[in-house]
Structures are given as C-alpha cells and as structure tokens.
C-alpha angles and dihedrals in degrees: 000000000000117000116267111243110228116203114236098202130031117198114216109205119231110247090233106025131036110244133199122207111225135168125238128024117351115247116271116260115258117279093241091058093048093051091048091048091056090061096048093083108057121220090219134032135165114277094250093064127080118192131200137172114252132185115274124224111261104200102052095073139354091258130026144162133186142192128196129206143186129202117219136186104196102310095338116105105215105172140005131195148159136216122205127192119206124193124189113167088210094046124223139248111290093017125115100215135337097306133074130176121206117195132191128185131175125183138168116246140180116267092240090057097047090051092057107109090214093060094094098054091040093052090048091052089054088066100041094043090048092052091048094047091055093047095243114168110220144151141191096031120178140153151133137259116211131189113209126192119195118197124179126227135182111007088357095055092109093056110109118254108255128199123201139185118221121190122186120185144161135192141166114247112214096207133058090229103085097179095106090050093050090049090051091051090052090051090050091055093048092050091050086050091052095251115126121228119270116263114254093251095054113091122224124230134240108270118260122223120266114280095245086070094051119110114259114254111223 
C-alpha cells in the first residue's frame, strides 16, 4: 500500500478575501496605502482634541488603518469618534476608487436639541460643510444620524437620563493625502460637542497623548 500523504499546512480562506498561505515575511502593503496611512495621523490638531491609534478592522478591506479621538472641555469628555481608512486596490461596490473612509462620532446633547426634527439634516451638513471648507475631494458620501436616549432602572433608577447624537458616515476620498479629510472629521466632532471650528488664522497645536498615558496627579 502506498504511503498516505499528510498535508503539513491547511489554508483557511478568509470569508471576504481569498488568502494564500506563504512562508517568510508577508508582502509589503501597496505604496498608495502607505502614503495615505502617513496622512491619517495629523501633526497638528486643536487643543480640545486628543488622538490615539486604535486597531483597524481586518475584514472590511485588504488593508486598513484607524485613529480614535476624544473632545474635551477641561476634564469633561464631550464627544468621541473614530476614523477608519479602507484600501482595496480593486475597489468595492459603492466605492469611487480604491479608498473608503468610515467615520463615527458620538456626543452628549441636551434633550431639547435631540428632539429637534432638523437635527439630522443639520448634523449631516456639519460633515459635508467641513469637508468642503477643508478642500477635501470626495465622492459617494452616505451615512446616518441617530438620536439615543438612555434611562436607568432598578439600582440605576437614580442615574440621570442622557441623550446622545451618533453620526455614522462613509465616503470615498479621491486623493491619497487624507489630511483634509481628517481635519474635517475633527471639526465634525467639535461641532457635535458644541465647539465651533477654529478661525482660519488660528493655528492648531501638536496633539497630546491620550489621557490614560498621562501621569497620575497625587
């Protein structure tokens, strides 16, 4: 009886993208992705914003990167968000080109504001006007605006009722330089937090590290 050949490696295909198991170093990401990734973390932001690198989703596109941010006024966190860059050399359905940006912003708001029926269109205009004001070239933008009300019960019945705005959006940048898109996303978070954009003649600051890395004050 001839010997039975036993496979040494078994490749498990990715549910979304075909994968090939290879030995040695993985191939370097495409140059276009590397150039765009360098612009995803801005060198300067306004002082209310704290940036941090966060894990990027792995199954939405062959290559991805992400950055997270919080907006503070003194010690109060007013808004949080994340911006994800997706890159697929072959593009995907609904994209205009190989890149796609996915943004998320959540901010606390007063109940009378979240009950305003015009909040959705106004919040969406914050994004589009910020992109336009920074000269960001984009296409195929879409998204949702959600109002959320949290009310406590049981042993949390004394917790105050909170209302939040959540904006989820995606669009296709038409340039590899994403700095204008990142600046628009930062403006969007500040607007959601009730902080107006900086005037054009006011300089931003170098971003400070996330607060969890700050030394503890005795």
